[in-house]
C-alpha positions in Angstrom: 103.1 106.1 103.2 100.5 108.0 101.1 97.9 110.0 103.0 94.6 110.9 101.4 93.6 114.0 103.3 90.3 115.9 103.3 91.1 119.6 103.1 87.6 120.7 104.3 85.0 122.8 102.4 87.2 125.8 101.8 88.2 127.9 104.8 91.8 127.2 105.6 91.1 126.7 109.3 88.5 124.0 108.7 91.1 121.3 107.8 91.4 118.8 110.7 94.3 119.0 113.1 95.5 115.7 111.8 95.3 116.8 108.2 97.2 120.0 108.9 100.0 118.0 110.7 100.3 115.6 107.7 100.6 118.6 105.3 103.4 120.1 107.5 105.3 116.8 107.4 104.8 116.0 103.7 107.6 115.6 101.3 105.3 115.5 98.3 101.7 117.0 98.0 99.4 116.3 95.1 96.4 118.6 95.5 93.1 119.1 93.6 93.9 122.6 92.4 90.5 123.3 90.9 88.8 122.9 94.3 91.2 123.0 97.2 92.0 126.4 98.8 95.7 127.0 97.9 96.2 128.7 101.2 96.6 125.2 102.7 99.9 124.8 100.8 101.4 127.5 103.0 101.6 124.8 105.7 104.1 122.7 103.7 107.9 122.6 104.1 110.1 124.8 102.0 111.4 121.8 100.1 108.1 120.0 99.6 107.4 119.1 96.0 103.8 120.3 95.1 101.8 119.1 92.1 98.4 120.4 91.0 96.3 117.4 89.8 93.8 119.6 88.0 95.6 119.0 84.7 96.8 115.5 85.5 95.4 112.1 84.7 95.0 109.2 87.2 98.1 107.7 85.7 100.2 110.8 86.0 99.1 111.2 89.6 100.3 107.7 90.3 103.6 108.3 88.5 104.3 111.0 91.1 103.0 109.4 94.3 104.0 105.8 93.9 107.8 106.3 93.4 107.9 108.9 96.1 106.2 106.6 98.6 108.4 103.7 97.6 111.5 105.7 98.3 110.3 106.5 101.8 108.8 109.9 101.3 105.7 111.1 103.0 103.0 111.8 100.4 99.8 113.8 100.8 97.0 113.5 98.3 94.9 116.5 99.2 91.3 116.4 98.3 88.5 118.9 98.8 85.9 118.4 101.6 85.9 114.8 102.7 87.6 112.5 100.2 84.9 109.8 100.5 82.3 112.0 98.7 83.0 112.5 95.0 86.7 112.3 95.7 87.5 109.6 93.1 89.8 107.9 95.6 88.7 104.3 95.2 90.5 104.1 91.8 93.6 105.4 93.4 93.5 103.1 96.3 92.9 100.0 94.1 96.1 100.9 92.2 98.0 101.3 95.4 96.7 98.0 96.7 97.9 96.3 93.5 101.3 97.8 93.9 101.6 97.1 97.6 102.0 100.7 98.5 100.6 101.5 102.0 98.1 104.4 102.5 95.6 105.7 104.9 92.7 108.2 104.7 92.3 111.3 106.9 88.7 112.4 106.8 87.7 116.0 106.3 84.7 118.4 106.8 82.5 118.0 103.7 81.1 121.0 101.9 77.5 119.8 102.7 78.3 120.5 106.3 79.7 123.9 105.4 76.6 124.6 103.5 74.4 123.9 106.5 76.6 126.2 108.6 76.2 129.0 106.0 72.4 128.5 106.0 72.3 128.3 109.8 70.2 125.3 109.2 69.7 121.8 110.6 69.1 119.1 107.9 67.3 116.8 110.3 64.2 118.3 112.0 61.6 116.3 113.9 58.5 115.7 111.8 60.1 117.3 108.8 63.0 115.2 107.6 65.1 112.5 109.3 67.0 111.6 106.1 69.7 113.5 104.1 70.2 112.5 100.5 73.5 113.5 99.0 73.4 113.2 95.2 73.9 114.9 91.9 72.3 115.4 88.5 73.4 113.0 85.7 75.8 114.8 83.4 78.7 113.5 81.4 79.0 110.9 84.2 75.7 109.0 84.4 73.9 107.9 87.5 72.0 104.6 88.0 68.3 105.0 87.1 67.2 104.0 90.5 69.2 107.0 91.8 67.9 109.6 89.4 66.8 112.9 90.9 63.2 112.1 90.1 63.4 108.8 91.9 65.1 110.2 95.0 62.7 113.2 95.1 59.9 110.7 95.8 61.2 110.4 99.4 60.5 114.1 100.2 63.7 114.1 102.3 66.3 116.8 102.7 68.4 116.8 99.6 71.9 118.2 99.1 73.0 118.2 95.5 76.6 118.4 94.3 77.9 119.1 90.8 74.5 120.3 89.6 74.6 124.1 89.7 75.0 124.3 85.9 71.8 122.4 85.2 69.2 124.0 87.5 66.4 124.2 85.0 66.5 120.5 84.5 67.1 119.8 88.1 64.0 121.7 89.1 61.9 119.8 86.5 63.2 116.5 87.9 62.6 117.4 91.6 59.0 118.5 90.8 58.3 115.4 88.7 59.5 113.3 91.6 57.0 114.8 94.0 58.3 118.0 95.5 55.9 121.0 95.2 57.3 123.9 93.1 57.2 126.2 96.1 59.3 123.8 98.3 62.1 125.9 99.9 65.5 125.6 98.2 68.9 127.4 98.6 72.0 127.8 96.6 75.2 128.0 98.6 78.2 129.2 96.6 81.7 128.3 97.9 80.6 127.4 101.4 83.0 128.7 104.1 85.3 130.5 101.6 85.7 134.3 102.0 83.5 134.7 98.9 80.7 132.5 100.2 77.2 133.5 99.1 73.8 132.2 100.1 70.7 132.5 97.9 67.3 131.4 99.3 64.5 130.6 96.9 62.1 127.8 95.9 62.6 124.8 93.6 60.8 126.6 90.9 63.0 129.7 91.3 66.4 127.9 91.3 67.4 128.6 87.7 66.4 132.3 87.8 68.1 132.9 91.1 71.3 131.4 89.8 71.2 133.3 86.5 70.5 136.6 88.2 73.6 136.1 90.4 75.9 134.5 87.9 76.2 131.2 89.8 76.9 128.3 87.5 79.5 126.2 89.3 81.1 125.6 92.7 77.8 125.7 94.5 75.7 123.2 96.4 71.9 123.1 96.0 69.9 122.3 99.1 66.2 121.4 99.0 63.5 120.5 101.5 61.3 121.5 104.4 64.2 121.9 106.7 64.6 125.4 105.1 61.1 126.3 106.3 59.8 127.4 109.7 57.6 124.5 110.7 59.1 121.7 112.9 58.5 119.9 116.2 60.7 120.5 119.3 63.3 117.8 119.9 62.3 115.2 122.5 65.9 115.0 123.8 65.5 118.4 125.6 61.8 118.3 126.3 61.3 118.4 130.1 58.4 115.9 129.9 60.6 113.3 128.1 62.6 110.9 130.3 65.8 109.2 129.1 68.9 107.6 130.6 70.4 110.9 131.8 67.3 112.7 133.1 64.0 112.0 134.7 60.9 113.6 133.2 59.5 116.7 134.9 55.9 115.9 135.8 
């Protein structure tokens, strides 16, 4: 069996209980070394074979995992955050399906959740934003035109942008062209939940300068939207004048 495991956003104690148990039982671990906290590997058995996929191709990863699984070994493919978000697992699963190799996915805590915790923020606030858009700038890997930053910005929703911290000047231009005001609150969260975590609050117009002043050009999430401001409405769920299935309204 091959287990795709989400390691969480960084902190070693933010892996799930299930994910930690799978690591402890693994005979082979292939981990995304450029992103996964190596402290997770301390959970493995002394005789566990460990491979860093940072320098490997898809084919090389399969050459390790498939024979191991076919000979009855427990294999963990350890991805950062949650493997369903920018994890490149579909291409791996398709190959495993074609070869008849069984696998399952263990979800993890995504870095966008870690970023919200670092910001002490709530992405969905009444009368501010009820939608969270997870996306990225087009780079060497393109994005569909309908999902360009400019097109998505037209919604005015909360946005969390991956893989874009090296293109903040262009990102700000696209956000503003799409409809956000230059003074819209924004934040850069560097290595959310890691010991070296840093949070920088600014505006869309100030993103590039803030990053340059602090030497942030990778391994950071960009968050944008009114949820970073101070104006919102109180939740109806806990409003004493609002009745629901668990409570009568207080007249």
